[in-house]
N, C-alpha and C positions, 0 to 999 in steps of 0.2 A: 617663172620657169626655173630660175637659178635657185630659188628657195626649195623647190621640189627635188632638185638634184642634191642639194646639201642635206635635205632630210633623208633621202634614199641612201646616200653614202653613210650617214650616221647610223641608220638602221642596219646596214650591212656590217659596219664595223662592230656594232653591238652584238650581232649574231655570231660573227667570227670570233670575238673575244670570248663569248660564252662557250663556244665549241672548244676553243683552246684550253679552257679550264676543265673540261670534262674528260674523264678517262676514256681511252679508246675502247670501242666495242670489241669484245674478245669473242672469237669464233671458237667453240670447243668441238673437238672431234668426238664422234660417238665412241664409247668405250666398247671394246670387243666383247661380244656375248658368246657364251659357250652353249646356250640353250638348244641349238639345233645339232650339236655334236653328239656322237655316240658316248655313252657313259664311260667306256673304256679309256677314252682319251681326254676326259675332263680333268681339269686341275681341281684338286681338293679345295674345299671351302677354307677360308682363312688366307687367301692369296689374292693379289691384285695385279692387273696388267701393268708392267713396267715399260714395255716397248713393243711396238708392232712393226714388223718388217715384211717385205716381199722379197723372197729369194728367187733370183733369175739366173739360171745357169745350165749346167749339164751334169749328167751322171755317167761314169765310165763303167762298162761291163766288159768281162773277159770270158771267152769260151774256154771252159776247163772240164776235165774229166771228173765225174762225180766220185767223191771219196769212197763211198761204200759200194759203188757199182762200176767195176772196170768196163771199159768200152762204151759207157754211157756219158754223154756230155750235157752241159747246161751252161747258160749265161749266168755268171756270178758278178755280184755287185763289187766293184773295185773301190769307188769313191766318188764324192760329189765335189763340185767346184762351182760356187755361185756368189754373185754380189748380193748383199743384203741392203735393200733400199727402204727408205722411210716411205710413208704414204704419199709424199709429194714427188717421189722418184729420186731423191737425192741418196747417193751411196753413203751408208753409215757403218758398213762393215762387210765381212765376208764369211762364207761357210765353206769348209773344206775337210778333207780327211783322207785316209784314216789316221788316227781316230777322228770321229766326228767332232769338229771344232768350230765354234762360233766366235769370231773376233770382231771387236768394235774398232773403229778408226782411231780411238783414243789409246789403243794398245792393250786394253783389257781383253781377255779371252777366257773361254771355258770349254770343257768337254762335258759329256753326260752319259747316262745309262738309259737305254730304252726300257720303258715300263710297259708300254702297250701300243698296239696298232689297231686300226679299224679300217675296213674297206672304204675306198673312195670311188669316184665315178670310173667307169670302164676306161682303160687306157691310162690311168693315172696311178702314181705310187700311193700307198696307203697313208691315212692320217696317222699321226704318231704323237705319243706323249713321252717326254724324256725328263728324267730327274737330273738336274744340273749338279755337276761337281763344283767345288769351290773355285771361284774365278782366280785367274792369274793376272796380276796387275790390278790397278785400281781404275775405275771408270764405269762405263755403261753396263758391263757385265758383272759388276760387283753385287753381291747378295741376290743374284738370280737363283730361283729355286726350281722352276720348271720351264720347259720349252715345249710348245705345241707346234706341230706341223699340220696346217689345215689348208683348205682351198687349193689342193694339189691339182696340177695340170701336167700331163705327160710324165715322162721319167721311167716308165716301165721298161723291162728288159727287151732287147730287140726281138723282132718276130722272125728274123732270118735264121736259117739252120745253124746249129751249133753241133759240129761232129768232128771226127778225127782230122778231117781236112782243114778245119777252121780252128783247131786247138791253138790256144795262145793269141788268137786275133781279139783285138779290142774294138768296141764300138761305143761311140759317144751318143747319148740321147739327151735332147733338150728337155728341160722341165721348169716349172715355176711352182712355188708354194709360199704361203704366208707362214712366217715363223713369229709366234707370239711368246714373248718373254714375261715371266711372272716372278714376283717377289712376295714374301710373306707380308701380310697386311699389318 
């Protein structure tokens, strides 16, 4: 019986030492695919995904008089405020404005110019393609060329009345969207 225990221990030790010398098995996350997106918000060929984030936050709207139509009112986009989380839920940055600014926890940040929008599901803000301006600071936002807003949920202007009696009133609407950051390949 003692010989069997020694043999079993020797076999276990051999297996453990073999495993210790093997590289760990790496799990790779699937790369974001644009295949299902409308052409208007697709990033041009020659770029690759640099970072995928989920923006969770709010958009502020204000009831204002329409510029060209006195005595007519509308909800006007004032600005966003959201945490940017990686796919595991860890906060890696923030999104705020105006102007629309994406900032990484490492201090780098950038603004951008909207190139295109495409409709999203009912009740959700549109999908969006933004051309990134050069980053400020060095870090995660360095060399980003495009930002896509996809998988939007919520965020549309309030359904409540916007009239002379509510002029200047602000309403905050919750939203979520994936922000995909691209670099030249």
